[in-house]
N, C-alpha and C positions, 0 to 999 in steps of 0.2 A: 458589565463585562461584555466584550464582543462575542457574538455567536461563533461557534466553531471550536476547534481544538484549543485548549489552553496553551498560551505561549510558554516557551521554555523557562523563562524567568519565574512566571507565576506557578508553573507546574512544580518546580523545585520547592518554592516557598509554601504553597497551599497544600501540596500532596506529599511529595517525596520526603520533605523534612519532618512530616508528621508520622512517618512509618518506622516502626522498630523492627529489628530482625533478630532471630534467635536460632532457627532450625538449620543445622549444618548440612542437611540433605539438600537444601536449596543452593544450587550452583550458580545460577544467574538470577539476580534479584531485580526489583524495580529500579530503573535507571534511565536517564535521558538517552534516547537512541536505542534502547533495548525494549522490544515490544512483547517478548515472551518470557515466562519463567522456565527454567530448566531444573528438574528435580532428579536427584540421584536415586536410582533403583538397582544399584549393583553394576552388572555388566551393561545395562541399558539406562537411558535417561528418559523421563517423560518431559514433553514440551507442551506448555499451555499458554493460550492467549485468548483475550476477550475483546470484541469490538461491537459497537452499535452501528446501525444505519439510520441516518436521519436526513431530512431535506431531499428525499427522493420519492418520486411518484410511481415510476415503473421499475419492475425488476428488483425490488429491495431484498427479496429472499435470496436471489442469485448473488447479489452484492454481499450480503451478510455472510454467507457461507464462504465465499472466496476471500474476502478481506481477512476473516479470522484464520483461515487455513494458510493464507499467504505468509502470515507471521510465523507459522510453524515451519513453512518451507524455508524462510530466511535463516532458520537455525539448522538447516540441513536435515530436518526430520520429516518423516512420512506421516501425514495426518491419518488418524484412525477414525475419528468421528467428531461430531459437534453436539453440544446441548444448546437449545434455543430458548430465549424468553421473548414472548410476543405480547405486547401491550397494545390494546386497541380502544378507541373511544366508543361510547355507547351507540353512536351513529353508524358504526361499521356493520355491514350485512354479513350473514353467514357465508355467502358466496365470496365475499372479499377475503375472509379468513381462509377459506379453502384455497383460493388462488395463491395467497402468500405461502401457505404450507406446501402446496404443489410446487411452487417456484423453489422453495428451500430444498424439497426432496429431489427435484430434477438436478439441481446443482450438486447435491450430495452424491447422487448416482453417477454423475459425470466424473467426479473426483474419486469415485469408488470408496466412499466412506459411509459410515452409518450415522443416523440420527439417534443419539443415545438417551434423549429425554429432554426435559426442560419445563417451561411454565407458560401458560396462556391465561391472560386476564383481560376482562373488559373494565375499563376505569376512566373516569372523567378527568383524571390527572393529565392525560394526553389528549390532544385534539386531532391527531393523526396517528396511524399505526407506527409503532416503534419495534424494531427487531434487534435483539442482541444475541450474538452467537459466541459461545466459548468452544474453541477447538482444542483437541488434544492429539498429540502425536508422539512418536518414539524414534530414537536412534541409539546407536551405541555411544558409550561415554567418550570414546576416542574420536568420534566423527562429528559431534555437534559443533556448530559454527555460531559466532556472536557478531554483533555490530562493532564491538570494541577491539576486534583483532586486526583492523587495518594497519598497515605498516608504511612508513615513509618510503617512497619510491614505487609503491604498488601502482599498477594500472587500474583505472576505474572503468569497469565494463558495465554497460546497461543492456537490458533486453527489451525488445519490442519498441514502443514509442512513448514519448513524454506526454503526460496529460491524458492517458488512455481512458481511465475511468470517468474523468470529468467530461470528456468528449462524448462518451456513450450516454451519460446522464443528460447532457444538454441536447444532444441530437434526438433523444426520446422525449424528454419532458417539454422541450421548446421547439419542437419540429415546425409547427405552423409559423411561429414568430421568425425563426431562422429562414424559412422558405420565403417569407415576405421581405426579409432583409436582403435576399439575393443569393443565399446559399442553395446550390442545386439539390434536387431530390436525390441524385446519384451520390453526392457527397454525404448527405444526411443519412442515407441508407448505409453507406460505408461506416459512418460514425456510429450508428446504432449497432452494427455488426461487431463493433469492438467490445460489446458486452459479453461476447463469447471468448474474449482473449484475456479475461481478468485473472486467471490463475497463473501463479509463478511456481507451481509445484514441480513441474518438469525441470526447469532451470535450477531450482533450489537443490533438488536431489542430485542432478548431474554435477553441479558445481561443488557440492560437498564431497562427492566421490572423487572429483578432480583434485581437491585439496586446496581450496581458496582460503584467504586469510579472514575475510569478513563478508557478510551479506546484510542487506537491509532493503525491505520492499518499500516502494514509493506509495505514500498515502497523502494525508492532508499537508498542504504546503508545497505539494508537487515535487519534482525532481530536486530542485534546489533546496527546498525545506528538508527533504529526507537526507540528502547528502550532508547538509549542515548538522542534523541530528546525529548522523553516523560519525561525523568528525568530532562532535562533543564526546560521544561514547569512547572513541579511540584516542582522544586528546591529541588530535593532529589537525592539519590543514588540508587544503586541496586546491587544485587549479583545474577548471573545466573550460574547454573550448566550446562555446555555444554553437558554433557552426557545425560541430561534429554530432551534436545531440539529435537523434532521430525524431523527426516531426512528421506525423501523418498528415496527408493532404486534407483530410476532413477536419482535423484539429486546427490546422493553419487557417482554413476558411472560417470556421466558427469563431476562433479567437480574434481574427481580424474584424469580423462583423460585430462582436460583442465587446470589443476593446478589452480583452483580458490577456494576461501573460500566460502562455501555455506551459512555461517552465515552472510556474507557481500553481499549476492546476492539479487537483487531486488525481493521483495516477496509479491506482492499483492495476496490476498487470505488467508493470515494469519492475525488474529487480536490479538493484545496485550491487555489484560484486567487485571486490578488490583482490588482486592477485599479482604476484611478481611475473606471471606468465600470461599476460593479456592476450597476445596473438594466438597462443595455443588454446586458451579457453574459448575464444571466439570461434576458432575452427571446430572445436568439439561441439559447441552449442549449435552452430550452423549445420553440422553433420546430422543433428537430430531435428532439423527444421525450425530451430529457434533463432529468430533475428537477434543479433548481438553486435554491439559497437563499443569501441574504446573511445571515451570522451575526455579523458584527462588523467591526472596523477594525484596520488596522495602526497602531501608535502608536510613540512615540519610544523608550520603554524598558520600563516595567513590563509583565508578562505576567499578565493578569487574566481570570478567569472570573467573569462576573456572573450570579449566581443570583437567585431571586425576592426573598430577604431578606438576602443577603450578597454580598460580593465576595471571591473567593479569589485570592491572588497565587501563581502557580506559580513555584517557584524551581528545580525540576528536572523533567525529563520523567518522567511516571508509568510505573510498571511495567505491562506488559501484563496485562490481566485474564485472558486465556485461559491464559497461562503460570502465573499465580498459581493459577487453578482446577485446572489439570492437576497442579500440584505438591502440592495439598492433597487430591486425590481419586484 
């Protein structure tokens, strides 16, 4: 099997079809396009999500916390805390473990959440550190949002830039190589700084309060992969105008030099939001200092990317470009 997130077809066959359900308190269950569980606690619901961080050299603690909490935000819930599992190979020094934990703690402090516990183990099963975070949050039963709520005719709004997370990873881990390829130090520093833009908590909570129909944070497969997953969950289609998708200048430069598609690049830090009132939501987000752009519409069936001279119909979620790059280099 290819490294990276299991594709949608295999995910259903290998994982989802093997899971049984019985507890009526679980309001949102495992499903393609839904990254969190929602559990009924009366007036409130608990929202839970788990994510690992692999294939990263720098800032893995920061990524682990934000990626897990972003799933909570996509349900319109406020994160309360995280539990962490840290597996490291025997070659890992005590100083390296401390650095990872400090990175996790710093990210948690920035989000104003607690580290609730977890597990730390030295094992030769892994050959590099592996961090897994489980985030938990809460909201009221009336206010939680899902990916499956998108409606035909909704505007598709995105925040920040496409490929944000992948840009930060590449700018940090391949700085010297990119510098030698001709990407300027200024752009690489701008790309590295995107690691501070990974959270979508602010836009998730604002959008839930605004009353949107659906949200989904961008992760593996990039913007197009995440919109595809969202459309599977909502049983709908979409049309996206590629020229409208916000592309950071650092992402553009790195993508051109490494010959990667930025719209398929892992993108934590960007939230996909659907609403019948796109212009009003964009105005609200911008008033809070959050970059937001309308890039397309939810449609009945076909999944289309509209480029300058052609239209491409997506039939599958694309492979993530970071994983493809890592496999080839």
